[in-house]
C-alpha positions, -999 to 999 in steps of 0.1 A, spaced: 236 459 -703 227 424 -713 263 413 -712 268 430 -678 238 411 -664 251 378 -678 285 385 -662 268 392 -628 248 360 -630 278 340 -640 297 355 -611 269 346 -587 269 310 -600 307 308 -595 304 320 -559 277 294 -551 298 267 -567 328 278 -545 307 277 -513 293 243 -521 328 230 -530 341 241 -496 312 223 -479 319 192 -499 356 193 -490 349 196 -453 324 168 -453 345 145 -474 378 151 -455 364 151 -419 341 121 -424 356 91 -405 362 57 -420 331 42 -404 310 66 -424 326 57 -458 294 48 -475 275 80 -467 306 102 -475 312 84 -507 276 89 -517 279 126 -510 312 126 -530 295 111 -561 265 134 -559 286 166 -556 311 154 -582 283 153 -607 274 188 -598 309 201 -600 315 184 -633 287 204 -649 301 237 -637 333 232 -658 369 237 -651 363 272 -639 354 259 -604 385 238 -602 408 267 -611 393 291 -587 383 269 -557 411 243 -561 386 218 -546 381 193 -574 372 157 -567 408 147 -575 421 170 -547 411 145 -520 414 109 -531 390 83 -516 419 64 -501 428 94 -479 394 95 -464 395 58 -457 429 62 -440 414 85 -413 406 70 -379 388 81 -348 410 98 -322 420 77 -292 411 93 -259 425 65 -238 453 87 -224 427 109 -207 410 80 -189 422 71 -154 437 36 -155 424 13 -127 436 -20 -115 415 -50 -126 387 -57 -101 388 -21 -87 368 -5 -115 344 21 -102 356 17 -66 357 55 -61 320 57 -69 308 28 -47 304 48 -16 282 74 -33 262 46 -50 256 28 -17 246 61 -1 221 69 -28 206 34 -27 204 34 11 188 68 11 162 58 -15 154 26 5 149 45 37 127 70 20 106 43 5 103 24 38 92 57 55 66 62 28 52 27 32 51 30 70 32 63 67 7 48 42 1 16 63 -3 36 95 -28 59 78 -48 29 65 -49 12 99 -59 44 115 -88 47 91 -99 12 97 -97 15 135 -128 22 155 -136 57 166 -129 70 201 -166 68 211 -168 32 201 -136 24 219 -149 41 250 -179 18 250 -158 -13 245 -152 -16 283 -176 -3 308 -176 -2 346 -207 -9 367 -213 -3 404 -232 -31 420 -234 -17 455 -268 -1 449 -284 -33 435 -306 -49 462 -305 -86 468 -331 -105 447 -332 -77 421 -318 -74 386 -308 -45 365 -303 -41 327 -273 -21 313 -262 -14 278 -228 -26 266 -217 -25 229 -253 -20 219 -265 -51 237 -285 -55 269 -266 -70 298 -285 -86 328 -269 -83 362 -288 -101 389 -281 -100 427 -291 -135 437 -303 -145 471 -289 -175 490 -320 -195 481 -316 -187 444 -280 -197 445 -289 -231 462 -316 -237 436 -293 -230 407 -266 -253 421 -292 -280 427 -302 -279 390 -266 -288 379 -276 -325 379 -309 -319 359 -314 -329 323 -300 -298 306 -301 -291 269 -268 -271 271 -251 -287 301 -232 -262 323 -227 -260 360 -237 -229 379 -201 -224 392 -188 -223 357 -211 -194 348 -203 -171 376 -172 -155 392 -191 -145 423 -221 -166 432 -240 -135 444 -239 -118 410 -250 -134 378 -240 -114 346 -256 -124 313 -261 -110 278 -299 -104 276 -305 -118 241 -324 -150 236 -304 -176 218 -333 -185 196 -341 -155 175 -325 -126 194 -354 -114 215 -349 -99 250 -362 -122 277 -382 -109 308 -365 -110 342 -380 -131 371 -404 -149 348 -411 -183 334 -414 -218 349 -379 -216 367 -381 -180 380 -352 -170 359 -359 -154 325 -387 -160 300 -388 -151 263 -425 -143 254 -418 -144 217 -415 -181 214 -417 -194 249 -381 -201 260 -376 -206 297 -342 -200 315 -334 -209 351 -316 -188 378 -283 -195 361 -294 -184 327 -295 -220 313 -322 -230 288 -347 -254 304 -377 -253 280 -387 -238 247 -370 -236 212 -338 -218 223 -308 -241 216 -282 -227 240 -279 -210 274 -278 -172 277 -243 -160 268 -218 -148 295 -199 -117 285 -162 -111 293 -160 -93 326 -139 -90 357 -142 -77 392 -124 -44 401 -137 -47 437 -163 -65 456 -190 -42 442 -176 -30 409 -172 -50 376 -156 -41 343 -176 -56 314 -156 -62 281 -123 -74 296 -114 -105 316 
């Protein structure tokens, strides 16, 4: 029994040696010249193993280290696949793919441009004023119901706007003051588009108070906060205010209708 077991173990060892010898031969023979160092290292390592197994391996597997000399492995070269490549004339390499390449680049560029346009449009839309604010940017006012010698106050862009229907005497007085000593010199004609109607932003140019109509030393507007007096053309005549009352942008749509916010 012991002898049979030893024979079986010896047979198993022989089979293992034959398998490893086959692997060694395949690696050694098929390895190209460029991998000579690694294949030679494998050859040396496996040769030491096969030497220990004795001549039995050589007789049965016929794959000893002398079966494939090192020079044979060095003589192997990589296969040449040049015959399978389409030969092109110099300067025309890749010409067949240029159309596709240009199409891909152009498509990507157009897609990127569309994306940028969408993002910029969205950003500008978010920064734009809302519809209710845009609706208040320009406002129409009817002056036909405003009696002569009276004034009305309307709201435009959150600011009070004074509209005064001046009498002939008030117009003459305002024009007569053109030659007076004015802090902020302006003629009456340069401050009105129709002498009958004077349109002003009702905010004092001193500290932003709202002056009173038909008050003060010049029967124009008077700011009770700090005592600024404005004449019938809205020009500063006395008090701490440095400038005349501001004239908003406006235009006449008809003889009795104006559009404030646009000239």
